[in-house]
PyMOL Python script that loads the backbone (N, CA, C, O; Angstrom):
from pymol import cmd

cmd.read_pdbstr("""\
ATOM      1  N   MET A   1     -38.653  10.414 -57.986  1.00  0.00           N
ATOM      2  CA  MET A   1     -38.844  11.186 -56.791  1.00  0.00           C
ATOM      3  C   MET A   1     -40.021  11.260 -56.293  1.00  0.00           C
ATOM      4  O   MET A   1     -40.848  11.934 -56.908  1.00  0.00           O
ATOM      5  N   ALA A   2     -40.424  10.567 -55.012  1.00  0.00           N
ATOM      6  CA  ALA A   2     -41.207  10.857 -53.991  1.00  0.00           C
ATOM      7  C   ALA A   2     -40.472  11.616 -52.807  1.00  0.00           C
ATOM      8  O   ALA A   2     -39.422  11.216 -52.303  1.00  0.00           O
ATOM      9  N   VAL A   3     -41.154  12.759 -52.430  1.00  0.00           N
ATOM     10  CA  VAL A   3     -41.650  13.521 -51.293  1.00  0.00           C
ATOM     11  C   VAL A   3     -42.761  13.350 -50.349  1.00  0.00           C
ATOM     12  O   VAL A   3     -43.961  13.453 -50.603  1.00  0.00           O
ATOM     13  N   SER A   4     -42.266  13.104 -49.351  1.00  0.00           N
ATOM     14  CA  SER A   4     -43.251  12.753 -47.850  1.00  0.00           C
ATOM     15  C   SER A   4     -43.838  13.830 -48.086  1.00  0.00           C
ATOM     16  O   SER A   4     -43.263  14.778 -48.621  1.00  0.00           O
ATOM     17  N   LYS A   5     -45.181  13.851 -47.690  1.00  0.00           N
ATOM     18  CA  LYS A   5     -46.267  14.839 -47.401  1.00  0.00           C
ATOM     19  C   LYS A   5     -46.247  15.119 -45.819  1.00  0.00           C
ATOM     20  O   LYS A   5     -47.042  15.859 -45.239  1.00  0.00           O
ATOM     21  N   HIS A   6     -45.250  14.434 -45.251  1.00  0.00           N
ATOM     22  CA  HIS A   6     -45.258  14.470 -43.641  1.00  0.00           C
ATOM     23  C   HIS A   6     -44.141  14.530 -42.964  1.00  0.00           C
ATOM     24  O   HIS A   6     -43.873  14.019 -41.877  1.00  0.00           O
ATOM     25  N   GLY A   7     -43.131  15.556 -44.059  1.00  0.00           N
ATOM     26  CA  GLY A   7     -41.713  15.728 -43.073  1.00  0.00           C
ATOM     27  C   GLY A   7     -40.568  14.793 -43.299  1.00  0.00           C
ATOM     28  O   GLY A   7     -39.399  15.008 -42.979  1.00  0.00           O
ATOM     29  N   ASN A   8     -41.125  13.546 -43.988  1.00  0.00           N
ATOM     30  CA  ASN A   8     -39.887  12.415 -43.302  1.00  0.00           C
ATOM     31  C   ASN A   8     -39.082  12.088 -44.890  1.00  0.00           C
ATOM     32  O   ASN A   8     -38.954  10.961 -45.367  1.00  0.00           O
ATOM     33  N   GLY A   9     -38.630  13.299 -45.491  1.00  0.00           N
ATOM     34  CA  GLY A   9     -38.011  13.063 -46.413  1.00  0.00           C
ATOM     35  C   GLY A   9     -38.378  12.983 -47.866  1.00  0.00           C
ATOM     36  O   GLY A   9     -39.394  13.471 -48.362  1.00  0.00           O
ATOM     37  N   THR A  10     -37.323  12.230 -48.573  1.00  0.00           N
ATOM     38  CA  THR A  10     -37.538  12.083 -49.937  1.00  0.00           C
ATOM     39  C   THR A  10     -37.221  10.597 -50.148  1.00  0.00           C
ATOM     40  O   THR A  10     -36.961   9.882 -49.181  1.00  0.00           O
ATOM     41  N   VAL A  11     -37.239  10.172 -51.279  1.00  0.00           N
ATOM     42  CA  VAL A  11     -36.921   8.962 -51.765  1.00  0.00           C
ATOM     43  C   VAL A  11     -37.060   8.605 -53.490  1.00  0.00           C
ATOM     44  O   VAL A  11     -38.010   8.960 -54.187  1.00  0.00           O
ATOM     45  N   ALA A  12     -36.053   7.943 -53.890  1.00  0.00           N
ATOM     46  CA  ALA A  12     -36.075   7.918 -55.336  1.00  0.00           C
ATOM     47  C   ALA A  12     -35.892   6.844 -55.860  1.00  0.00           C
ATOM     48  O   ALA A  12     -35.079   6.275 -55.131  1.00  0.00           O
ATOM     49  N   GLY A  13     -36.263   5.898 -57.067  1.00  0.00           N
ATOM     50  CA  GLY A  13     -35.948   4.706 -57.663  1.00  0.00           C
ATOM     51  C   GLY A  13     -36.286   4.682 -58.867  1.00  0.00           C
ATOM     52  O   GLY A  13     -36.984   5.575 -59.348  1.00  0.00           O
ATOM     53  N   PRO A  14     -35.819   3.586 -59.607  1.00  0.00           N
ATOM     54  CA  PRO A  14     -35.870   3.113 -60.849  1.00  0.00           C
ATOM     55  C   PRO A  14     -36.991   2.714 -60.756  1.00  0.00           C
ATOM     56  O   PRO A  14     -37.396   2.064 -59.792  1.00  0.00           O
ATOM     57  N   VAL A  15     -38.025   3.203 -62.244  1.00  0.00           N
ATOM     58  CA  VAL A  15     -38.981   2.470 -62.444  1.00  0.00           C
ATOM     59  C   VAL A  15     -38.796   1.499 -63.873  1.00  0.00           C
ATOM     60  O   VAL A  15     -37.935   1.913 -64.650  1.00  0.00           O
ATOM     61  N   ARG A  16     -39.482   0.334 -64.245  1.00  0.00           N
ATOM     62  CA  ARG A  16     -39.378  -0.319 -64.996  1.00  0.00           C
ATOM     63  C   ARG A  16     -40.790  -0.892 -65.565  1.00  0.00           C
ATOM     64  O   ARG A  16     -41.697  -1.063 -64.750  1.00  0.00           O
ATOM     65  N   SER A  17     -41.008  -1.198 -66.950  1.00  0.00           N
ATOM     66  CA  SER A  17     -42.046  -1.939 -67.521  1.00  0.00           C
ATOM     67  C   SER A  17     -42.117  -3.481 -67.407  1.00  0.00           C
ATOM     68  O   SER A  17     -41.177  -4.275 -67.375  1.00  0.00           O
ATOM     69  N   THR A  18     -43.334  -3.703 -67.359  1.00  0.00           N
ATOM     70  CA  THR A  18     -42.940  -5.174 -67.206  1.00  0.00           C
ATOM     71  C   THR A  18     -44.401  -5.700 -68.179  1.00  0.00           C
ATOM     72  O   THR A  18     -45.182  -4.833 -68.570  1.00  0.00           O
ATOM     73  N   SER A  19     -44.630  -7.087 -68.479  1.00  0.00           N
ATOM     74  CA  SER A  19     -45.806  -6.997 -69.271  1.00  0.00           C
ATOM     75  C   SER A  19     -47.657  -6.957 -68.135  1.00  0.00           C
ATOM     76  O   SER A  19     -48.823  -6.978 -68.529  1.00  0.00           O
ATOM     77  N   THR A  20     -47.121  -6.903 -66.856  1.00  0.00           N
ATOM     78  CA  THR A  20     -48.267  -6.777 -66.319  1.00  0.00           C
ATOM     79  C   THR A  20     -48.307  -4.873 -65.974  1.00  0.00           C
ATOM     80  O   THR A  20     -49.261  -4.592 -65.248  1.00  0.00           O
ATOM     81  N   GLY A  21     -47.803  -4.152 -66.214  1.00  0.00           N
ATOM     82  CA  GLY A  21     -47.431  -2.769 -66.071  1.00  0.00           C
ATOM     83  C   GLY A  21     -46.488  -2.462 -65.354  1.00  0.00           C
ATOM     84  O   GLY A  21     -46.118  -3.472 -64.755  1.00  0.00           O
ATOM     85  N   TYR A  22     -45.682  -1.282 -65.000  1.00  0.00           N
ATOM     86  CA  TYR A  22     -44.992  -0.460 -64.594  1.00  0.00           C
ATOM     87  C   TYR A  22     -44.767  -1.201 -63.052  1.00  0.00           C
ATOM     88  O   TYR A  22     -45.649  -1.915 -62.574  1.00  0.00           O
ATOM     89  N   GLU A  23     -43.894  -1.021 -62.573  1.00  0.00           N
ATOM     90  CA  GLU A  23     -43.130  -1.275 -61.113  1.00  0.00           C
ATOM     91  C   GLU A  23     -41.768  -0.429 -61.027  1.00  0.00           C
ATOM     92  O   GLU A  23     -40.823  -0.336 -61.810  1.00  0.00           O
ATOM     93  N   VAL A  24     -42.056   0.208 -59.657  1.00  0.00           N
ATOM     94  CA  VAL A  24     -40.823   0.923 -58.698  1.00  0.00           C
ATOM     95  C   VAL A  24     -40.400   0.025 -57.606  1.00  0.00           C
ATOM     96  O   VAL A  24     -41.024  -0.637 -56.776  1.00  0.00           O
ATOM     97  N   ARG A  25     -38.600   0.285 -57.971  1.00  0.00           N
ATOM     98  CA  ARG A  25     -37.969  -0.632 -57.117  1.00  0.00           C
ATOM     99  C   ARG A  25     -37.441   0.684 -55.426  1.00  0.00           C
ATOM    100  O   ARG A  25     -36.865   1.767 -55.320  1.00  0.00           O
ATOM    101  N   LYS A  26     -37.957  -0.113 -54.663  1.00  0.00           N
ATOM    102  CA  LYS A  26     -37.786   0.124 -53.076  1.00  0.00           C
ATOM    103  C   LYS A  26     -36.482   0.408 -53.191  1.00  0.00           C
ATOM    104  O   LYS A  26     -35.825   0.027 -54.160  1.00  0.00           O
ATOM    105  N   PRO A  27     -35.888   1.239 -52.021  1.00  0.00           N
ATOM    106  CA  PRO A  27     -34.585   1.554 -51.897  1.00  0.00           C
ATOM    107  C   PRO A  27     -33.754   0.290 -51.099  1.00  0.00           C
ATOM    108  O   PRO A  27     -32.543   0.258 -50.886  1.00  0.00           O
ATOM    109  N   THR A  28     -34.867  -0.844 -50.686  1.00  0.00           N
ATOM    110  CA  THR A  28     -34.532  -2.184 -50.591  1.00  0.00           C
ATOM    111  C   THR A  28     -34.155  -2.818 -51.246  1.00  0.00           C
ATOM    112  O   THR A  28     -33.223  -3.554 -50.919  1.00  0.00           O
ATOM    113  N   GLY A  29     -34.649  -2.840 -52.388  1.00  0.00           N
ATOM    114  CA  GLY A  29     -34.166  -3.665 -53.599  1.00  0.00           C
ATOM    115  C   GLY A  29     -35.270  -4.552 -54.365  1.00  0.00           C
ATOM    116  O   GLY A  29     -35.090  -5.098 -55.454  1.00  0.00           O
ATOM    117  N   THR A  30     -36.631  -4.600 -53.471  1.00  0.00           N
ATOM    118  CA  THR A  30     -37.941  -4.646 -53.775  1.00  0.00           C
ATOM    119  C   THR A  30     -38.699  -4.025 -54.746  1.00  0.00           C
ATOM    120  O   THR A  30     -39.087  -2.879 -54.519  1.00  0.00           O
ATOM    121  N   TRP A  31     -39.054  -4.701 -56.042  1.00  0.00           N
ATOM    122  CA  TRP A  31     -39.778  -3.981 -56.927  1.00  0.00           C
ATOM    123  C   TRP A  31     -41.212  -4.371 -56.323  1.00  0.00           C
ATOM    124  O   TRP A  31     -41.457  -5.436 -55.755  1.00  0.00           O
ATOM    125  N   ILE A  32     -42.144  -3.294 -56.552  1.00  0.00           N
ATOM    126  CA  ILE A  32     -43.522  -3.385 -56.385  1.00  0.00           C
ATOM    127  C   ILE A  32     -44.169  -2.630 -57.593  1.00  0.00           C
ATOM    128  O   ILE A  32     -43.658  -1.732 -58.262  1.00  0.00           O
ATOM    129  N   ALA A  33     -45.642  -3.299 -57.747  1.00  0.00           N
ATOM    130  CA  ALA A  33     -46.459  -3.017 -58.908  1.00  0.00           C
ATOM    131  C   ALA A  33     -46.985  -1.216 -58.347  1.00  0.00           C
ATOM    132  O   ALA A  33     -47.326  -0.695 -57.285  1.00  0.00           O
ATOM    133  N   CYS A  34     -46.741  -0.675 -60.083  1.00  0.00           N
ATOM    134  CA  CYS A  34     -47.147   0.901 -59.411  1.00  0.00           C
ATOM    135  C   CYS A  34     -48.838   0.912 -59.148  1.00  0.00           C
ATOM    136  O   CYS A  34     -49.423  -0.034 -59.674  1.00  0.00           O
ATOM    137  N   ARG A  35     -49.446   1.612 -58.601  1.00  0.00           N
ATOM    138  CA  ARG A  35     -51.068   1.733 -58.353  1.00  0.00           C
ATOM    139  C   ARG A  35     -51.452   2.808 -59.312  1.00  0.00           C
ATOM    140  O   ARG A  35     -51.931   2.537 -60.414  1.00  0.00           O
ATOM    141  N   GLY A  36     -51.190   4.353 -58.790  1.00  0.00           N
ATOM    142  CA  GLY A  36     -52.108   4.969 -59.739  1.00  0.00           C
ATOM    143  C   GLY A  36     -50.725   5.790 -60.394  1.00  0.00           C
ATOM    144  O   GLY A  36     -50.554   6.119 -61.568  1.00  0.00           O
ATOM    145  N   SER A  37     -49.939   5.969 -59.387  1.00  0.00           N
ATOM    146  CA  SER A  37     -48.662   6.752 -59.775  1.00  0.00           C
ATOM    147  C   SER A  37     -47.504   5.801 -59.383  1.00  0.00           C
ATOM    148  O   SER A  37     -47.729   4.977 -58.497  1.00  0.00           O
ATOM    149  N   CYS A  38     -46.441   5.840 -59.893  1.00  0.00           N
ATOM    150  CA  CYS A  38     -45.188   5.426 -59.416  1.00  0.00           C
ATOM    151  C   CYS A  38     -44.702   6.178 -58.365  1.00  0.00           C
ATOM    152  O   CYS A  38     -44.037   5.564 -57.531  1.00  0.00           O
ATOM    153  N   SER A  39     -44.894   7.476 -58.192  1.00  0.00           N
ATOM    154  CA  SER A  39     -44.078   8.357 -57.538  1.00  0.00           C
ATOM    155  C   SER A  39     -44.736   7.735 -56.003  1.00  0.00           C
ATOM    156  O   SER A  39     -44.189   7.167 -55.058  1.00  0.00           O
ATOM    157  N   GLU A  40     -46.276   8.173 -56.286  1.00  0.00           N
ATOM    158  CA  GLU A  40     -47.241   7.924 -54.981  1.00  0.00           C
ATOM    159  C   GLU A  40     -47.006   6.789 -54.596  1.00  0.00           C
ATOM    160  O   GLU A  40     -46.944   6.790 -53.366  1.00  0.00           O
ATOM    161  N   THR A  41     -46.752   5.287 -55.247  1.00  0.00           N
ATOM    162  CA  THR A  41     -47.000   4.206 -54.869  1.00  0.00           C
ATOM    163  C   THR A  41     -45.483   3.839 -53.816  1.00  0.00           C
ATOM    164  O   THR A  41     -45.357   2.877 -53.059  1.00  0.00           O
ATOM    165  N   LEU A  42     -44.438   4.976 -54.090  1.00  0.00           N
ATOM    166  CA  LEU A  42     -42.974   4.584 -53.813  1.00  0.00           C
ATOM    167  C   LEU A  42     -43.259   5.562 -52.343  1.00  0.00           C
ATOM    168  O   LEU A  42     -43.087   5.110 -51.211  1.00  0.00           O
ATOM    169  N   ARG A  43     -43.691   6.871 -52.618  1.00  0.00           N
ATOM    170  CA  ARG A  43     -44.106   7.661 -51.234  1.00  0.00           C
ATOM    171  C   ARG A  43     -44.542   6.952 -50.460  1.00  0.00           C
ATOM    172  O   ARG A  43     -43.772   6.648 -49.549  1.00  0.00           O
ATOM    173  N   VAL A  44     -45.637   6.485 -50.439  1.00  0.00           N
ATOM    174  CA  VAL A  44     -46.924   5.597 -49.087  1.00  0.00           C
ATOM    175  C   VAL A  44     -45.544   3.965 -48.859  1.00  0.00           C
ATOM    176  O   VAL A  44     -44.852   3.729 -47.869  1.00  0.00           O
ATOM    177  N   GLU A  45     -45.588   3.461 -49.707  1.00  0.00           N
ATOM    178  CA  GLU A  45     -44.744   2.442 -49.142  1.00  0.00           C
ATOM    179  C   GLU A  45     -43.240   2.497 -48.595  1.00  0.00           C
ATOM    180  O   GLU A  45     -42.733   1.526 -48.032  1.00  0.00           O
ATOM    181  N   THR A  46     -42.549   3.734 -48.807  1.00  0.00           N
ATOM    182  CA  THR A  46     -41.519   4.028 -47.694  1.00  0.00           C
ATOM    183  C   THR A  46     -41.461   5.259 -47.118  1.00  0.00           C
ATOM    184  O   THR A  46     -41.300   4.768 -46.001  1.00  0.00           O
ATOM    185  N   VAL A  47     -41.452   6.258 -46.931  1.00  0.00           N
ATOM    186  CA  VAL A  47     -40.999   7.627 -46.397  1.00  0.00           C
ATOM    187  C   VAL A  47     -42.519   7.751 -45.812  1.00  0.00           C
ATOM    188  O   VAL A  47     -42.117   8.290 -44.781  1.00  0.00           O
ATOM    189  N   ASP A  48     -43.389   7.718 -45.691  1.00  0.00           N
ATOM    190  CA  ASP A  48     -44.791   7.998 -45.614  1.00  0.00           C
ATOM    191  C   ASP A  48     -45.712   6.469 -45.396  1.00  0.00           C
ATOM    192  O   ASP A  48     -46.922   6.402 -45.607  1.00  0.00           O
ATOM    193  N   ILE A  49     -44.881   5.330 -44.946  1.00  0.00           N
ATOM    194  CA  ILE A  49     -45.505   4.225 -44.644  1.00  0.00           C
ATOM    195  C   ILE A  49     -46.203   4.337 -43.392  1.00  0.00           C
ATOM    196  O   ILE A  49     -47.395   4.122 -43.612  1.00  0.00           O
ATOM    197  N   PHE A  50     -46.025   4.542 -42.354  1.00  0.00           N
ATOM    198  CA  PHE A  50     -46.808   4.784 -41.243  1.00  0.00           C
ATOM    199  C   PHE A  50     -47.944   5.816 -40.964  1.00  0.00           C
ATOM    200  O   PHE A  50     -48.803   5.793 -40.083  1.00  0.00           O
ATOM    201  N   GLU A  51     -47.689   6.850 -42.084  1.00  0.00           N
ATOM    202  CA  GLU A  51     -48.526   7.865 -41.876  1.00  0.00           C
ATOM    203  C   GLU A  51     -50.357   7.730 -42.467  1.00  0.00           C
ATOM    204  O   GLU A  51     -50.794   7.960 -43.594  1.00  0.00           O
ATOM    205  N   ASN A  52     -50.921   7.391 -41.527  1.00  0.00           N
ATOM    206  CA  ASN A  52     -52.568   6.927 -42.248  1.00  0.00           C
ATOM    207  C   ASN A  52     -53.055   7.362 -40.837  1.00  0.00           C
ATOM    208  O   ASN A  52     -53.555   6.453 -40.174  1.00  0.00           O
ATOM    209  N   ASN A  53     -53.004   8.480 -40.313  1.00  0.00           N
ATOM    210  CA  ASN A  53     -54.034   9.227 -39.968  1.00  0.00           C
ATOM    211  C   ASN A  53     -54.659   8.820 -38.485  1.00  0.00           C
ATOM    212  O   ASN A  53     -55.766   9.176 -38.081  1.00  0.00           O
ATOM    213  N   GLY A  54     -53.512   7.828 -37.614  1.00  0.00           N
ATOM    214  CA  GLY A  54     -53.807   7.318 -36.562  1.00  0.00           C
ATOM    215  C   GLY A  54     -54.394   6.221 -36.660  1.00  0.00           C
ATOM    216  O   GLY A  54     -54.586   5.544 -35.650  1.00  0.00           O
ATOM    217  N   SER A  55     -54.747   5.868 -37.719  1.00  0.00           N
ATOM    218  CA  SER A  55     -55.229   4.071 -38.038  1.00  0.00           C
ATOM    219  C   SER A  55     -54.526   3.120 -38.580  1.00  0.00           C
ATOM    220  O   SER A  55     -53.987   3.369 -39.658  1.00  0.00           O
ATOM    221  N   MET A  56     -54.390   2.061 -38.093  1.00  0.00           N
ATOM    222  CA  MET A  56     -53.563   1.270 -38.585  1.00  0.00           C
ATOM    223  C   MET A  56     -53.862   0.586 -39.984  1.00  0.00           C
ATOM    224  O   MET A  56     -53.060   0.230 -40.847  1.00  0.00           O
ATOM    225  N   SER A  57     -55.238   0.504 -39.962  1.00  0.00           N
ATOM    226  CA  SER A  57     -55.746  -0.205 -41.142  1.00  0.00           C
ATOM    227  C   SER A  57     -55.337   0.848 -42.135  1.00  0.00           C
ATOM    228  O   SER A  57     -55.389   2.074 -42.037  1.00  0.00           O
ATOM    229  N   GLY A  58     -54.801  -0.132 -43.386  1.00  0.00           N
ATOM    230  CA  GLY A  58     -54.464   0.785 -44.689  1.00  0.00           C
ATOM    231  C   GLY A  58     -53.229   1.624 -45.153  1.00  0.00           C
ATOM    232  O   GLY A  58     -53.069   2.456 -46.046  1.00  0.00           O
ATOM    233  N   TYR A  59     -52.242   0.957 -43.986  1.00  0.00           N
ATOM    234  CA  TYR A  59     -50.752   1.894 -44.006  1.00  0.00           C
ATOM    235  C   TYR A  59     -50.581   1.013 -44.919  1.00  0.00           C
ATOM    236  O   TYR A  59     -50.978  -0.132 -45.139  1.00  0.00           O
ATOM    237  N   GLY A  60     -49.662   2.050 -45.589  1.00  0.00           N
ATOM    238  CA  GLY A  60     -48.522   1.374 -46.945  1.00  0.00           C
ATOM    239  C   GLY A  60     -49.739   0.991 -48.094  1.00  0.00           C
ATOM    240  O   GLY A  60     -49.644  -0.070 -48.711  1.00  0.00           O
ATOM    241  N   THR A  61     -50.217   1.379 -48.196  1.00  0.00           N
ATOM    242  CA  THR A  61     -51.479   1.004 -49.298  1.00  0.00           C
ATOM    243  C   THR A  61     -52.379   2.080 -50.286  1.00  0.00           C
ATOM    244  O   THR A  61     -52.358   3.267 -49.962  1.00  0.00           O
ATOM    245  N   ALA A  62     -52.942   1.785 -51.146  1.00  0.00           N
ATOM    246  CA  ALA A  62     -53.405   2.728 -52.098  1.00  0.00           C
ATOM    247  C   ALA A  62     -54.093   3.490 -51.241  1.00  0.00           C
ATOM    248  O   ALA A  62     -54.319   4.573 -51.781  1.00  0.00           O
ATOM    249  N   GLN A  63     -54.705   3.412 -49.735  1.00  0.00           N
ATOM    250  CA  GLN A  63     -55.702   4.272 -49.557  1.00  0.00           C
ATOM    251  C   GLN A  63     -54.979   5.738 -48.837  1.00  0.00           C
ATOM    252  O   GLN A  63     -55.486   6.755 -48.362  1.00  0.00           O
ATOM    253  N   ASN A  64     -53.942   5.404 -48.970  1.00  0.00           N
ATOM    254  CA  ASN A  64     -52.906   6.979 -48.730  1.00  0.00           C
ATOM    255  C   ASN A  64     -52.445   7.281 -49.664  1.00  0.00           C
ATOM    256  O   ASN A  64     -51.676   8.234 -49.538  1.00  0.00           O
ATOM    257  N   GLU A  65     -52.557   6.874 -50.685  1.00  0.00           N
ATOM    258  CA  GLU A  65     -51.973   7.504 -51.779  1.00  0.00           C
ATOM    259  C   GLU A  65     -53.044   8.763 -52.481  1.00  0.00           C
ATOM    260  O   GLU A  65     -54.256   8.547 -52.506  1.00  0.00           O
ATOM    261  N   CYS A  66     -52.433  10.160 -53.073  1.00  0.00           N
ATOM    262  CA  CYS A  66     -53.071  11.072 -53.798  1.00  0.00           C
ATOM    263  C   CYS A  66     -53.332  10.803 -55.357  1.00  0.00           C
ATOM    264  O   CYS A  66     -52.496  10.322 -56.122  1.00  0.00           O
ATOM    265  N   GLY A  67     -54.709  11.218 -55.718  1.00  0.00           N
ATOM    266  CA  GLY A  67     -54.825  10.790 -56.915  1.00  0.00           C
ATOM    267  C   GLY A  67     -54.116  11.319 -57.916  1.00  0.00           C
ATOM    268  O   GLY A  67     -52.911  11.556 -57.831  1.00  0.00           O
ATOM    269  N   ILE A  68     -55.182  11.648 -59.439  1.00  0.00           N
ATOM    270  CA  ILE A  68     -54.177  12.580 -60.201  1.00  0.00           C
ATOM    271  C   ILE A  68     -54.433  13.635 -60.106  1.00  0.00           C
ATOM    272  O   ILE A  68     -53.623  14.314 -60.738  1.00  0.00           O
ATOM    273  N   PHE A  69     -55.310  14.316 -59.540  1.00  0.00           N
ATOM    274  CA  PHE A  69     -55.638  15.954 -59.231  1.00  0.00           C
ATOM    275  C   PHE A  69     -54.959  16.216 -57.871  1.00  0.00           C
ATOM    276  O   PHE A  69     -55.477  17.149 -57.258  1.00  0.00           O
ATOM    277  N   GLY A  70     -53.787  15.534 -57.174  1.00  0.00           N
ATOM    278  CA  GLY A  70     -53.289  15.722 -56.045  1.00  0.00           C
ATOM    279  C   GLY A  70     -53.844  15.096 -54.670  1.00  0.00           C
ATOM    280  O   GLY A  70     -54.184  13.916 -54.768  1.00  0.00           O
ATOM    281  N   CYS A  71     -53.951  15.532 -53.746  1.00  0.00           N
ATOM    282  CA  CYS A  71     -54.392  15.165 -52.275  1.00  0.00           C
ATOM    283  C   CYS A  71     -55.743  16.347 -52.222  1.00  0.00           C
ATOM    284  O   CYS A  71     -55.501  17.481 -51.809  1.00  0.00           O
ATOM    285  N   LEU A  72     -57.321  15.924 -52.727  1.00  0.00           N
ATOM    286  CA  LEU A  72     -57.905  16.200 -52.321  1.00  0.00           C
ATOM    287  C   LEU A  72     -58.469  15.745 -51.185  1.00  0.00           C
ATOM    288  O   LEU A  72     -58.227  14.579 -50.872  1.00  0.00           O
ATOM    289  N   GLU A  73     -59.169  16.401 -50.492  1.00  0.00           N
ATOM    290  CA  GLU A  73     -60.023  16.951 -49.200  1.00  0.00           C
ATOM    291  C   GLU A  73     -61.052  17.167 -49.063  1.00  0.00           C
ATOM    292  O   GLU A  73     -61.157  18.389 -49.165  1.00  0.00           O
ATOM    293  N   LEU A  74     -62.378  16.555 -48.799  1.00  0.00           N
ATOM    294  CA  LEU A  74     -63.711  16.790 -48.579  1.00  0.00           C
ATOM    295  C   LEU A  74     -63.875  17.127 -47.059  1.00  0.00           C
ATOM    296  O   LEU A  74     -63.645  16.569 -45.986  1.00  0.00           O
ATOM    297  N   ARG A  75     -64.578  18.760 -47.666  1.00  0.00           N
ATOM    298  CA  ARG A  75     -64.616  19.638 -46.285  1.00  0.00           C
ATOM    299  C   ARG A  75     -66.085  19.949 -46.206  1.00  0.00           C
ATOM    300  O   ARG A  75     -66.466  20.727 -47.081  1.00  0.00           O
ATOM    301  N   TYR A  76     -66.851  19.594 -45.501  1.00  0.00           N
ATOM    302  CA  TYR A  76     -67.855  20.045 -45.105  1.00  0.00           C
ATOM    303  C   TYR A  76     -68.316  20.989 -44.283  1.00  0.00           C
ATOM    304  O   TYR A  76     -68.112  20.831 -43.079  1.00  0.00           O
ATOM    305  N   PRO A  77     -68.987  22.097 -44.716  1.00  0.00           N
ATOM    306  CA  PRO A  77     -69.349  23.039 -43.689  1.00  0.00           C
ATOM    307  C   PRO A  77     -70.432  22.821 -42.786  1.00  0.00           C
ATOM    308  O   PRO A  77     -71.414  22.127 -43.050  1.00  0.00           O
ATOM    309  N   ARG A  78     -70.219  23.470 -41.640  1.00  0.00           N
ATOM    310  CA  ARG A  78     -70.786  23.252 -40.096  1.00  0.00           C
ATOM    311  C   ARG A  78     -72.287  24.030 -39.925  1.00  0.00           C
ATOM    312  O   ARG A  78     -72.884  23.991 -38.850  1.00  0.00           O
TER     313      ARG A  78
END
""", "prot")
cmd.dss("prot")
cmd.show_as("cartoon", "prot")
cmd.util.cbc("prot")
cmd.orient("prot")
């Protein structure tokens, strides 16, 4: 199950193993290759596809996925 980080709801889909790695199925029926995590790939490709910090570049891509340690933000002191 994938949970939106922006309040857009949740989505779930089955995962299958293929010769090239794992794939997760979107609600539309399309199978997509899992990138880092199948749940993160599903979240970014569905409920959070247009949540990209105001930029149209990178929407629905791995750029918007959180890593194995969660969503980390770098903050620099002023």
